[in-house]
MMTF fields as JSON, N, C-alpha, C and O atoms, coordinates in Angstrom:
{
  "mmtfVersion": "1.0.0",
  "mmtfProducer": "UNKNOWN",
  "numBonds": 419,
  "numAtoms": 420,
  "numGroups": 105,
  "numChains": 1,
  "numModels": 1,
  "chainsPerModel": [1],
  "groupsPerChain": [105],
  "chainIdList": ["A"],
  "bondAtomList": [4, 2, 8, 6, 12, 10, 16, 14, 20, 18, 24, 22, 28, 26, 32, 30, 36, 34, 40, 38, 44, 42, 48, 46, 52, 50, 56, 54, 60, 58, 64, 62, 68, 66, 72, 70, 76, 74, 80, 78, 84, 82, 88, 86, 92, 90, 96, 94, 100, 98, 104, 102, 108, 106, 112, 110, 116, 114, 120, 118, 124, 122, 128, 126, 132, 130, 136, 134, 140, 138, 144, 142, 148, 146, 152, 150, 156, 154, 160, 158, 164, 162, 168, 166, 172, 170, 176, 174, 180, 178, 184, 182, 188, 186, 192, 190, 196, 194, 200, 198, 204, 202, 208, 206, 212, 210, 216, 214, 220, 218, 224, 222, 228, 226, 232, 230, 236, 234, 240, 238, 244, 242, 248, 246, 252, 250, 256, 254, 260, 258, 264, 262, 268, 266, 272, 270, 276, 274, 280, 278, 284, 282, 288, 286, 292, 290, 296, 294, 300, 298, 304, 302, 308, 306, 312, 310, 316, 314, 320, 318, 324, 322, 328, 326, 332, 330, 336, 334, 340, 338, 344, 342, 348, 346, 352, 350, 356, 354, 360, 358, 364, 362, 368, 366, 372, 370, 376, 374, 380, 378, 384, 382, 388, 386, 392, 390, 396, 394, 400, 398, 404, 402, 408, 406, 412, 410, 416, 414],
  "bondOrderList": [1, 1, 1, 1, 1, 1, 1, 1, 1, 1, 1, 1, 1, 1, 1, 1, 1, 1, 1, 1, 1, 1, 1, 1, 1, 1, 1, 1, 1, 1, 1, 1, 1, 1, 1, 1, 1, 1, 1, 1, 1, 1, 1, 1, 1, 1, 1, 1, 1, 1, 1, 1, 1, 1, 1, 1, 1, 1, 1, 1, 1, 1, 1, 1, 1, 1, 1, 1, 1, 1, 1, 1, 1, 1, 1, 1, 1, 1, 1, 1, 1, 1, 1, 1, 1, 1, 1, 1, 1, 1, 1, 1, 1, 1, 1, 1, 1, 1, 1, 1, 1, 1, 1, 1],
  "groupList": [{"groupName": "MET", "atomNameList": ["N", "CA", "C", "O"], "elementList": ["N", "C", "C", "O"], "formalChargeList": [0, 0, 0, 0], "bondAtomList": [1, 0, 2, 1, 3, 2], "bondOrderList": [1, 1, 2], "singleLetterCode": "M", "chemCompType": "L-PEPTIDE LINKING"}, {"groupName": "ALA", "atomNameList": ["N", "CA", "C", "O"], "elementList": ["N", "C", "C", "O"], "formalChargeList": [0, 0, 0, 0], "bondAtomList": [1, 0, 2, 1, 3, 2], "bondOrderList": [1, 1, 2], "singleLetterCode": "A", "chemCompType": "L-PEPTIDE LINKING"}, {"groupName": "TYR", "atomNameList": ["N", "CA", "C", "O"], "elementList": ["N", "C", "C", "O"], "formalChargeList": [0, 0, 0, 0], "bondAtomList": [1, 0, 2, 1, 3, 2], "bondOrderList": [1, 1, 2], "singleLetterCode": "Y", "chemCompType": "L-PEPTIDE LINKING"}, {"groupName": "GLU", "atomNameList": ["N", "CA", "C", "O"], "elementList": ["N", "C", "C", "O"], "formalChargeList": [0, 0, 0, 0], "bondAtomList": [1, 0, 2, 1, 3, 2], "bondOrderList": [1, 1, 2], "singleLetterCode": "E", "chemCompType": "L-PEPTIDE LINKING"}, {"groupName": "VAL", "atomNameList": ["N", "CA", "C", "O"], "elementList": ["N", "C", "C", "O"], "formalChargeList": [0, 0, 0, 0], "bondAtomList": [1, 0, 2, 1, 3, 2], "bondOrderList": [1, 1, 2], "singleLetterCode": "V", "chemCompType": "L-PEPTIDE LINKING"}, {"groupName": "THR", "atomNameList": ["N", "CA", "C", "O"], "elementList": ["N", "C", "C", "O"], "formalChargeList": [0, 0, 0, 0], "bondAtomList": [1, 0, 2, 1, 3, 2], "bondOrderList": [1, 1, 2], "singleLetterCode": "T", "chemCompType": "L-PEPTIDE LINKING"}, {"groupName": "ILE", "atomNameList": ["N", "CA", "C", "O"], "elementList": ["N", "C", "C", "O"], "formalChargeList": [0, 0, 0, 0], "bondAtomList": [1, 0, 2, 1, 3, 2], "bondOrderList": [1, 1, 2], "singleLetterCode": "I", "chemCompType": "L-PEPTIDE LINKING"}, {"groupName": "ARG", "atomNameList": ["N", "CA", "C", "O"], "elementList": ["N", "C", "C", "O"], "formalChargeList": [0, 0, 0, 0], "bondAtomList": [1, 0, 2, 1, 3, 2], "bondOrderList": [1, 1, 2], "singleLetterCode": "R", "chemCompType": "L-PEPTIDE LINKING"}, {"groupName": "LEU", "atomNameList": ["N", "CA", "C", "O"], "elementList": ["N", "C", "C", "O"], "formalChargeList": [0, 0, 0, 0], "bondAtomList": [1, 0, 2, 1, 3, 2], "bondOrderList": [1, 1, 2], "singleLetterCode": "L", "chemCompType": "L-PEPTIDE LINKING"}, {"groupName": "ASP", "atomNameList": ["N", "CA", "C", "O"], "elementList": ["N", "C", "C", "O"], "formalChargeList": [0, 0, 0, 0], "bondAtomList": [1, 0, 2, 1, 3, 2], "bondOrderList": [1, 1, 2], "singleLetterCode": "D", "chemCompType": "L-PEPTIDE LINKING"}, {"groupName": "LYS", "atomNameList": ["N", "CA", "C", "O"], "elementList": ["N", "C", "C", "O"], "formalChargeList": [0, 0, 0, 0], "bondAtomList": [1, 0, 2, 1, 3, 2], "bondOrderList": [1, 1, 2], "singleLetterCode": "K", "chemCompType": "L-PEPTIDE LINKING"}, {"groupName": "SER", "atomNameList": ["N", "CA", "C", "O"], "elementList": ["N", "C", "C", "O"], "formalChargeList": [0, 0, 0, 0], "bondAtomList": [1, 0, 2, 1, 3, 2], "bondOrderList": [1, 1, 2], "singleLetterCode": "S", "chemCompType": "L-PEPTIDE LINKING"}, {"groupName": "GLY", "atomNameList": ["N", "CA", "C", "O"], "elementList": ["N", "C", "C", "O"], "formalChargeList": [0, 0, 0, 0], "bondAtomList": [1, 0, 2, 1, 3, 2], "bondOrderList": [1, 1, 2], "singleLetterCode": "G", "chemCompType": "PEPTIDE LINKING"}, {"groupName": "GLN", "atomNameList": ["N", "CA", "C", "O"], "elementList": ["N", "C", "C", "O"], "formalChargeList": [0, 0, 0, 0], "bondAtomList": [1, 0, 2, 1, 3, 2], "bondOrderList": [1, 1, 2], "singleLetterCode": "Q", "chemCompType": "L-PEPTIDE LINKING"}, {"groupName": "PRO", "atomNameList": ["N", "CA", "C", "O"], "elementList": ["N", "C", "C", "O"], "formalChargeList": [0, 0, 0, 0], "bondAtomList": [1, 0, 2, 1, 3, 2], "bondOrderList": [1, 1, 2], "singleLetterCode": "P", "chemCompType": "L-PEPTIDE LINKING"}, {"groupName": "HIS", "atomNameList": ["N", "CA", "C", "O"], "elementList": ["N", "C", "C", "O"], "formalChargeList": [0, 0, 0, 0], "bondAtomList": [1, 0, 2, 1, 3, 2], "bondOrderList": [1, 1, 2], "singleLetterCode": "H", "chemCompType": "L-PEPTIDE LINKING"}, {"groupName": "PHE", "atomNameList": ["N", "CA", "C", "O"], "elementList": ["N", "C", "C", "O"], "formalChargeList": [0, 0, 0, 0], "bondAtomList": [1, 0, 2, 1, 3, 2], "bondOrderList": [1, 1, 2], "singleLetterCode": "F", "chemCompType": "L-PEPTIDE LINKING"}, {"groupName": "CYS", "atomNameList": ["N", "CA", "C", "O"], "elementList": ["N", "C", "C", "O"], "formalChargeList": [0, 0, 0, 0], "bondAtomList": [1, 0, 2, 1, 3, 2], "bondOrderList": [1, 1, 2], "singleLetterCode": "C", "chemCompType": "L-PEPTIDE LINKING"}, {"groupName": "ASN", "atomNameList": ["N", "CA", "C", "O"], "elementList": ["N", "C", "C", "O"], "formalChargeList": [0, 0, 0, 0], "bondAtomList": [1, 0, 2, 1, 3, 2], "bondOrderList": [1, 1, 2], "singleLetterCode": "N", "chemCompType": "L-PEPTIDE LINKING"}],
  "groupTypeList": [0, 1, 2, 3, 4, 5, 6, 7, 8, 5, 9, 7, 3, 2, 1, 8, 8, 1, 1, 3, 1, 1, 10, 11, 12, 10, 13, 14, 3, 6, 8, 8, 7, 9, 8, 6, 13, 15, 16, 11, 14, 4, 14, 13, 3, 10, 7, 8, 8, 5, 3, 12, 3, 8, 1, 3, 17, 8, 2, 15, 9, 12, 10, 4, 8, 18, 8, 14, 9, 7, 10, 4, 8, 5, 1, 3, 3, 7, 1, 7, 7, 3, 7, 8, 1, 7, 4, 16, 1, 12, 12, 10, 14, 1, 11, 3, 0, 4, 10, 3, 9, 7, 12, 14, 2],
  "groupIdList": [1, 2, 3, 4, 5, 6, 7, 8, 9, 10, 11, 12, 13, 14, 15, 16, 17, 18, 19, 20, 21, 22, 23, 24, 25, 26, 27, 28, 29, 30, 31, 32, 33, 34, 35, 36, 37, 38, 39, 40, 41, 42, 43, 44, 45, 46, 47, 48, 49, 50, 51, 52, 53, 54, 55, 56, 57, 58, 59, 60, 61, 62, 63, 64, 65, 66, 67, 68, 69, 70, 71, 72, 73, 74, 75, 76, 77, 78, 79, 80, 81, 82, 83, 84, 85, 86, 87, 88, 89, 90, 91, 92, 93, 94, 95, 96, 97, 98, 99, 100, 101, 102, 103, 104, 105],
  "secStructList": [7, 7, 7, 7, 7, 7, 7, 7, 7, 7, 1, 1, 2, 2, 2, 2, 2, 2, 2, 2, 2, 2, 2, 6, 6, 7, 7, 6, 6, 2, 2, 2, 2, 2, 2, 2, 2, 6, 1, 1, 7, 7, 7, 7, 7, 7, 7, 7, 7, 7, 6, 6, 2, 2, 2, 2, 2, 2, 2, 6, 6, 6, 1, 1, 1, 7, 7, 7, 7, 7, 7, 7, 7, 7, 2, 2, 2, 2, 2, 2, 2, 2, 2, 2, 2, 2, 2, 6, 6, 1, 1, 7, 7, 1, 1, 6, 6, 6, 1, 6, 6, 6, 7, 7, 7],
  "xCoordList": [65.667, 65.669, 64.59, 64.956, 62.969, 61.7, 61.523, 61.612, 61.205, 60.595, 58.629, 58.366, 57.758, 56.817, 56.617, 57.199, 55.435, 55.685, 54.243, 53.363, 54.238, 52.585, 52.553, 53.366, 51.649, 51.21, 49.699, 48.829, 49.801, 48.582, 48.37, 49.046, 47.228, 46.401, 45.157, 44.708, 44.704, 43.485, 42.385, 42.733, 40.858, 40.398, 39.767, 38.836, 40.395, 40.387, 42.03, 42.212, 42.785, 43.888, 43.859, 44.777, 43.529, 43.014, 42.09, 42.4, 41.24, 40.193, 41.484, 41.715, 42.348, 43.735, 43.754, 43.477, 44.29, 45.441, 43.886, 43.961, 42.788, 42.141, 42.132, 42.873, 41.445, 40.841, 41.781, 41.481, 43.606, 44.354, 45.149, 45.791, 44.805, 45.154, 43.658, 43.638, 42.95, 42.006, 42.245, 42.324, 42.316, 42.594, 43.72, 43.543, 44.994, 45.126, 45.167, 46.243, 44.243, 43.889, 44.617, 44.403, 45.696, 46.141, 45.224, 44.17, 46.167, 45.513, 46.138, 46.643, 45.912, 46.929, 48.39, 49.013, 48.719, 49.85, 50.875, 51.864, 50.037, 51.08, 51.815, 53.012, 50.432, 50.973, 51.519, 51.685, 52.225, 52.47, 53.861, 54.864, 53.839, 55.453, 56.07, 57.289, 55.404, 55.426, 56.139, 57.197, 55.52, 55.639, 57.102, 57.83, 57.792, 58.364, 59.981, 60.984, 59.264, 60.348, 61.186, 62.286, 60.237, 60.314, 61.626, 62.332, 61.484, 62.056, 63.666, 64.325, 63.91, 65.347, 66.338, 65.88, 67.574, 67.827, 68.688, 69.682, 68.286, 68.297, 69.65, 69.946, 70.774, 71.763, 72.669, 72.854, 73.605, 74.317, 75.398, 76.379, 75.567, 76.181, 77.374, 77.22, 78.808, 79.801, 80.793, 81.507, 80.783, 82.666, 83.11, 82.594, 84.461, 86.039, 85.169, 84.45, 86.34, 86.333, 87.364, 88.161, 86.259, 88.314, 89.224, 88.826, 90.302, 91.439, 90.265, 89.248, 90.027, 88.948, 88.475, 88.738, 87.463, 86.516, 87.253, 86.756, 88.872, 89.284, 89.645, 88.92, 90.459, 91.082, 90.136, 90.497, 89.021, 88.324, 87.532, 87.129, 87.398, 87.319, 87.789, 87.329, 89.193, 90.825, 90.293, 90.225, 89.978, 90.124, 88.859, 89.082, 87.745, 86.739, 86.476, 85.704, 87.523, 88.064, 89.006, 88.715, 90.205, 90.856, 92.388, 93.37, 92.511, 93.673, 94.993, 96.173, 94.223, 94.81, 94.726, 93.896, 95.581, 95.371, 94.312, 93.46, 95.204, 94.54, 94.138, 95.103, 93.418, 93.5, 94.569, 95.443, 94.67, 95.614, 94.754, 93.586, 95.196, 94.719, 95.129, 95.074, 96.041, 96.292, 96.85, 96.821, 97.195, 98.332, 99.493, 100.359, 99.963, 101.504, 101.474, 100.986, 102.724, 103.526, 104.292, 104.634, 104.588, 105.073, 107.035, 107.354, 107.966, 109.587, 110.013, 110.895, 109.335, 109.679, 109.085, 109.807, 108.04, 107.555, 108.6, 109.331, 108.737, 109.88, 111.08, 111.283, 111.863, 113.331, 112.837, 113.246, 111.857, 111.559, 111.507, 112.388, 110.83, 110.653, 112.035, 112.353, 112.798, 114.099, 114.6, 114.782, 114.935, 115.877, 115.686, 116.572, 114.153, 113.862, 114.511, 115.123, 114.049, 114.282, 115.959, 116.238, 117.011, 118.472, 118.498, 119.127, 117.665, 118.085, 118.236, 119.335, 116.383, 116.152, 116.672, 116.336, 117.51, 117.718, 119.757, 120.49, 119.961, 121.522, 121.268, 120.146, 122.372, 123.01, 122.448, 122.036, 122.658, 122.346, 121.224, 120.268, 121.306, 119.481, 119.015, 119.832, 117.924, 116.986, 117.241, 117.32, 117.516, 117.782, 119.52, 119.795, 120.186, 121.644, 122.25, 123.12, 120.779, 121.571, 120.092, 119.356, 119.419, 118.759, 119.661, 120.034, 119.864, 121.677, 122.333, 122.952, 122.354, 124.305, 123.428, 124.112, 121.825, 121.244, 121.66, 122.689, 121.529, 121.356, 122.384, 122.513, 123.28, 124.627, 124.882, 124.066, 125.925, 126.581, 125.783, 125.171, 125.841, 124.29, 125.443, 125.099],
  "yCoordList": [235.451, 234.883, 233.965, 233.118, 233.924, 233.015, 232.282, 232.874, 230.704, 229.79, 230.385, 231.494, 229.662, 229.084, 228.108, 227.605, 226.953, 225.847, 225.663, 226.395, 224.231, 223.708, 222.369, 221.463, 222.595, 220.858, 220.95, 221.82, 219.814, 218.842, 218.487, 217.688, 219.173, 217.487, 217.06, 217.615, 216.342, 215.663, 216.84, 218.0, 216.384, 217.282, 216.866, 217.505, 215.853, 215.351, 215.794, 215.836, 216.007, 216.67, 217.891, 218.401, 218.622, 219.999, 220.568, 221.669, 220.132, 220.059, 219.928, 221.036, 218.926, 218.511, 219.799, 220.129, 220.565, 221.722, 222.919, 223.362, 223.067, 224.987, 224.524, 225.152, 223.406, 222.885, 223.619, 224.606, 222.809, 223.263, 224.704, 224.939, 225.88, 226.846, 227.729, 228.455, 227.413, 228.257, 228.422, 229.432, 226.679, 226.938, 228.177, 229.157, 227.809, 229.212, 229.999, 229.828, 231.063, 232.233, 232.479, 233.47, 231.29, 231.945, 231.234, 230.605, 231.632, 231.085, 229.419, 228.924, 228.88, 227.426, 227.228, 226.193, 228.899, 228.69, 229.098, 228.592, 230.211, 230.796, 229.81, 229.775, 228.876, 227.628, 226.666, 225.87, 226.139, 225.747, 226.201, 225.624, 226.976, 228.287, 228.16, 228.015, 228.201, 228.483, 227.01, 226.925, 226.096, 224.563, 224.281, 223.717, 224.747, 224.27, 224.494, 223.801, 226.771, 227.492, 226.371, 226.678, 225.078, 224.099, 222.828, 222.037, 223.124, 222.478, 222.135, 221.165, 223.775, 224.524, 224.07, 223.956, 223.863, 223.253, 224.14, 224.745, 224.188, 225.626, 225.478, 224.308, 226.413, 226.555, 226.871, 227.992, 225.426, 225.082, 225.578, 225.307, 226.611, 227.178, 226.768, 225.625, 226.677, 226.63, 226.318, 227.226, 225.374, 225.487, 224.223, 223.288, 224.466, 223.891, 221.856, 221.308, 221.531, 219.566, 220.503, 221.421, 218.96, 218.894, 217.448, 216.903, 217.098, 216.924, 215.663, 216.247, 214.969, 213.556, 213.145, 212.46, 214.044, 214.699, 215.087, 214.998, 215.658, 215.779, 214.382, 213.984, 213.759, 212.407, 211.159, 210.407, 211.368, 210.534, 210.449, 209.49, 212.294, 212.672, 212.581, 212.464, 212.589, 212.897, 211.008, 210.594, 210.198, 208.464, 208.571, 208.049, 208.93, 208.681, 209.519, 209.42, 210.196, 211.226, 210.19, 209.798, 209.49, 208.107, 209.043, 208.579, 210.031, 211.129, 210.664, 211.013, 209.782, 208.666, 207.743, 207.513, 206.202, 205.089, 204.003, 203.116, 204.944, 204.433, 205.143, 205.719, 205.157, 206.251, 205.892, 205.148, 206.089, 205.885, 205.362, 205.746, 204.596, 203.802, 203.891, 202.899, 205.333, 205.947, 204.793, 205.246, 203.89, 202.261, 202.428, 202.288, 202.795, 202.142, 201.099, 200.008, 201.979, 200.802, 200.242, 200.575, 198.697, 198.062, 198.003, 198.75, 197.275, 197.925, 197.346, 197.905, 196.023, 195.492, 196.538, 196.57, 197.166, 198.334, 198.918, 198.915, 199.714, 201.064, 200.537, 200.843, 199.538, 199.114, 198.738, 199.568, 197.434, 198.09, 199.529, 199.932, 199.983, 201.499, 201.962, 202.798, 201.826, 202.927, 202.329, 203.017, 200.851, 199.865, 200.365, 200.317, 201.048, 200.989, 202.052, 202.061, 203.559, 204.891, 205.006, 206.113, 204.43, 204.159, 203.667, 204.265, 202.511, 201.72, 202.772, 203.299, 203.77, 204.617, 206.04, 207.169, 205.666, 207.515, 207.848, 208.816, 206.909, 206.57, 207.242, 207.414, 207.46, 208.168, 210.232, 210.84, 210.676, 212.249, 212.569, 211.927, 213.369, 214.709, 214.25, 213.468, 214.662, 214.85, 216.02, 216.642, 217.005, 218.184, 218.096, 218.538, 217.416, 217.642, 216.844, 217.006, 215.572, 215.182, 215.66, 214.707, 216.621, 217.362, 218.894, 219.313, 219.546, 220.162, 219.707, 220.469, 218.179, 217.868, 217.216, 216.866, 216.95, 217.36, 217.983, 217.766, 219.373, 220.761, 220.886, 220.095, 221.178, 220.869, 222.452, 222.932, 223.363, 224.332, 225.64, 225.657, 226.582, 227.513, 228.119, 229.002],
  "zCoordList": [-66.471, -67.938, -67.507, -66.692, -67.973, -67.715, -68.784, -69.859, -68.796, -69.681, -69.615, -69.149, -70.024, -70.655, -70.802, -71.763, -69.752, -70.098, -69.945, -69.492, -70.554, -71.355, -70.166, -69.983, -69.687, -69.009, -69.467, -69.483, -69.777, -69.582, -68.417, -67.769, -68.009, -66.346, -66.903, -67.905, -66.47, -65.91, -65.687, -65.47, -65.769, -65.662, -63.879, -63.389, -63.21, -62.044, -60.837, -59.62, -61.928, -61.067, -61.618, -60.975, -62.242, -62.468, -61.477, -61.023, -61.149, -59.4, -58.315, -57.832, -57.821, -57.177, -56.432, -55.279, -57.772, -58.785, -57.76, -56.614, -58.697, -57.878, -56.769, -56.013, -56.154, -54.368, -53.564, -52.892, -53.701, -53.391, -52.997, -51.974, -54.533, -54.592, -53.707, -52.713, -54.297, -53.352, -51.454, -50.754, -51.038, -49.716, -49.423, -48.7, -50.248, -49.534, -50.619, -51.191, -51.358, -51.759, -53.075, -53.774, -53.441, -54.858, -56.203, -56.113, -57.702, -58.638, -58.416, -57.409, -59.61, -59.682, -60.594, -60.831, -61.074, -61.59, -60.065, -59.534, -59.799, -59.074, -57.778, -57.494, -56.973, -56.211, -56.504, -55.58, -58.331, -58.578, -58.809, -58.388, -59.313, -58.992, -57.391, -57.306, -56.333, -55.306, -54.932, -54.31, -55.326, -54.954, -55.404, -54.588, -57.084, -57.402, -56.677, -56.507, -56.197, -55.489, -53.763, -53.304, -53.115, -52.485, -53.047, -52.421, -54.378, -54.683, -54.321, -53.947, -54.724, -54.629, -53.308, -52.172, -53.604, -52.492, -51.478, -51.879, -50.213, -49.315, -49.095, -48.854, -49.092, -48.923, -48.144, -47.669, -47.869, -46.329, -45.998, -46.69, -44.631, -44.047, -44.593, -44.164, -45.369, -45.816, -44.432, -44.007, -43.967, -42.995, -43.361, -43.973, -42.713, -43.094, -42.469, -41.633, -44.173, -43.303, -42.156, -41.963, -41.439, -40.485, -41.274, -42.303, -40.617, -41.076, -40.735, -41.11, -40.491, -41.137, -42.364, -43.353, -41.733, -43.426, -44.746, -45.869, -44.366, -45.286, -45.879, -46.79, -45.559, -45.667, -46.701, -47.606, -46.141, -46.627, -47.91, -48.568, -48.118, -49.657, -50.364, -51.5, -49.997, -50.911, -51.589, -52.746, -50.063, -50.13, -50.831, -51.923, -50.805, -51.949, -53.775, -54.729, -53.418, -54.934, -55.341, -56.471, -54.767, -55.279, -55.102, -55.681, -54.495, -55.45, -54.144, -54.106, -53.201, -51.909, -52.082, -52.96, -51.343, -51.518, -50.301, -50.246, -49.473, -48.298, -46.699, -46.197, -46.229, -44.351, -43.193, -43.637, -42.368, -42.072, -40.836, -40.778, -39.941, -38.916, -38.163, -37.436, -37.54, -36.108, -35.167, -34.023, -35.162, -34.926, -34.532, -35.396, -33.066, -32.501, -32.984, -32.689, -34.723, -34.621, -33.628, -32.493, -34.824, -33.306, -33.812, -34.737, -33.272, -33.164, -34.425, -35.077, -34.921, -36.095, -37.551, -38.548, -37.542, -38.534, -38.723, -39.713, -37.247, -36.986, -38.03, -39.205, -37.05, -37.915, -39.379, -40.191, -40.113, -41.505, -42.151, -42.912, -41.927, -42.569, -42.215, -43.06, -41.521, -40.713, -41.807, -42.812, -41.81, -43.189, -44.431, -45.284, -44.702, -45.983, -46.696, -47.764, -45.289, -46.012, -45.876, -46.337, -45.503, -45.494, -47.418, -48.292, -47.589, -49.479, -49.374, -49.202, -49.506, -51.25, -50.718, -51.077, -49.838, -48.951, -49.87, -49.671, -50.568, -50.487, -52.444, -52.919, -53.105, -53.908, -53.781, -52.793, -55.033, -54.45, -54.649, -55.083, -54.395, -53.799, -55.767, -56.251, -56.689, -57.921, -57.698, -58.757, -56.286, -57.143, -58.295, -59.411, -57.408, -58.058, -59.533, -60.389, -59.051, -61.185, -61.565, -61.31, -62.016, -63.085, -63.361, -64.457, -62.018, -62.542, -63.466, -64.208, -63.658, -64.065, -65.246, -66.208, -65.376, -67.07, -67.018, -66.378, -67.497, -68.245, -68.296, -69.23, -68.129, -68.671, -68.35, -67.562, -68.858, -68.746, -69.244, -70.313, -68.484, -68.72, -69.952, -70.738]
}
């Protein structure tokens, strides 16, 4: 696909463009097209994200609530987490409840 664009330049602007084009031995239109080529982003080499970079991306995208701070848990915090795990671990597994809700085949 190609586009044709008309731009309006003052005499001073065109003189600057023509002078710059003459330095490189090009026509002004060609020089402008070459300049536009410099605007396109240079494709960067793709690489895998590190674990930390992935976590930060997920955090900034709102996929995770917080980032780990890698601190060692205190004995109180470990005990609290174990107590909560026991509280929430009680009862039937969800898979068993689903099977019961389905009823007989």
